[in-house]
N, C-alpha and C positions, 0 to 999 in steps of 0.2 A: 535493326531487327535483333531481338534477343536470342542467343543460342540456348540450346538445352542445358549447357554447362553453366551459363549465366543464371538461368532459371533455377538450377539446382543450388548454385552458390547463394542466390537470393533467398531461396526457401530455407537453406541451412541457417543463414544469418538471421532471418526473421524468426525462425523457430528457437534458436539459441537465445536471442535477445528477449523475445516475448516470454518464453517459459522461465527464463532465469529471473526476469524482473518480477513476475507474479510469484514465482517460487520463493524468492527472497522476502517479498512482502508477507507471504503466508508463513514463512519460517519466523519472521519477526513478530507477527501478530497472533500466531497459533490459530489461524483461521484457514478454511479450505479455499485458498486462492487458486489452487490447481485442481482442475476437474477435466474429465475426458473430452468434452466437446470443444475445448480450447485447441486441441490438436488439429481437428478438421478445419476449424476457423482459421488458424494460422496458415494451413496449407492453401485454403481458398485465397486468403489475402496475399500470399507469396506467389502462388503459381498462376493465378488468374486475376491480377490486380485491377484490370480494366473491365472485368465482367460484372454484371449487376449484383451477383451474390457477394462480391467483395466491396461494394459501395458502403461507406460508413453508415449510411441510413439503413441499409439492409442488415448489416451486422448488428447494430444497436437495436433496431426494431425486432429483428429476428429473435435474438436472445431475450429481449424484454417480453415479447409476446409469449415465447416458450416458457419463461419463468411464471408468468401469470396463468397460462393455460395449465401448466403442471400443478400449480397450487390450487386452481379452481377444480381440477379433476380430483385432487385429493379431498377437497371440501365436499364435493358432490357425492363422492363414494364413501364418505365417512372415515377416511384414512389419515386425516391430518395428524392424529396422535398415535397412529399405528406404527409398529416397528417396520423397518425397511423390508423389501422383498428378500434381501439377503438373510435377514434374521427370521422372518415369518414364513418365507416360502411364497410360492405363487398361489394366489387365491382368486376367486371370481371377481371380487371387488378390485383387486390389483390389476387384473386384465382389463376391466372396464376403465380404470383410471388411466392406464397406459394408452388404450385406444382413444379415449376421449381427448387426452392431452395432445396426442399427435395429430388427430383429425382437426382439432381446434387450431393448433399452431399452423398447420399447413393451409387451412381454409383462410384464416385471417391474413397470413403472409401473401397468399395469392390475391386476396381482395384488395390489400393495400399496396400491391406490387412491390414487395420488399423480399425477394427470394433470398433465403440463406439456409441451405440444407443442413448445416451443422446444428441449427436450432432444434432440429428433430431429436438430436441426442440430448440437448439440454432439457427439453421438456420431459424426456423419459427419465433422466437423472432425478428430476423432481417428482414425477408421478410414481416412480418406483420407490420413493422414500429415501433415496441415498443422500440427498441434501434437500431439506424441505422446510426448515424453520425460517422465520422472517429474517433473522440475522444471517443465515447461510445464503438466502436468496439475495440479500443486499450485497454480500461479499461477491457472489457470482456476477451480479450486474457490474460491480466495480471492477472486477477482474476482466470482464469482457472489454470494458472501456479502456483499461490500461493496456491490454493486449492489442487493441486496435491502434492506439497511439504509438505504442512501441513498434508495431508492424509497419505502420505508415512511415515513421521516421527511419527505420532500418531499410525499408524498400527504397526510399528516396536516396539515402546514402549509397546503397549498392548501385542504383541506377546512375548516380553521378560518377561513381568509381568506374563503372563500365564505360560510360561516355568518354571519360578521359583516356581509357585504354584503347578505345576504338577510333580515336581521332587519327586522321591520316598524317603520316610523317611529312613535315615540311622542313627542309634544310635551312639552316640559318644563313 
């Protein structure tokens, strides 16, 4: 059984490794490899690794669907080339894009049985125009993949470390 302190240590390790890896890649490439929904994704992967939202299938499909739904919502509302909500402010079209992207993401993920709540943040990042170009969406997809690999590797390493620490003492 994992203690809450082991879970906290694993969460810390997964967060540090995952964000550092994508941060360094972003620094080297001058691309947006760090974005807000990676935080909740890492927390799900670290804190509930055996739950359906942490399954690699759910993580990859969740963010993939979210990216597509966000882009589709921008296209349908005519906002593909519009400034972001931070620059333009909230408009009726932006509200429609946000609602459409979230409803589409949630509905598809329920239909394909790939729950991943952090994908809701990803779709809003796109539909609000914060990251929305084809290049940015590709970087986001790549970042999710790297985060997933880093999180799994870190989680396995911490579980092995904890397993060694919890073995009963056997005198020689």
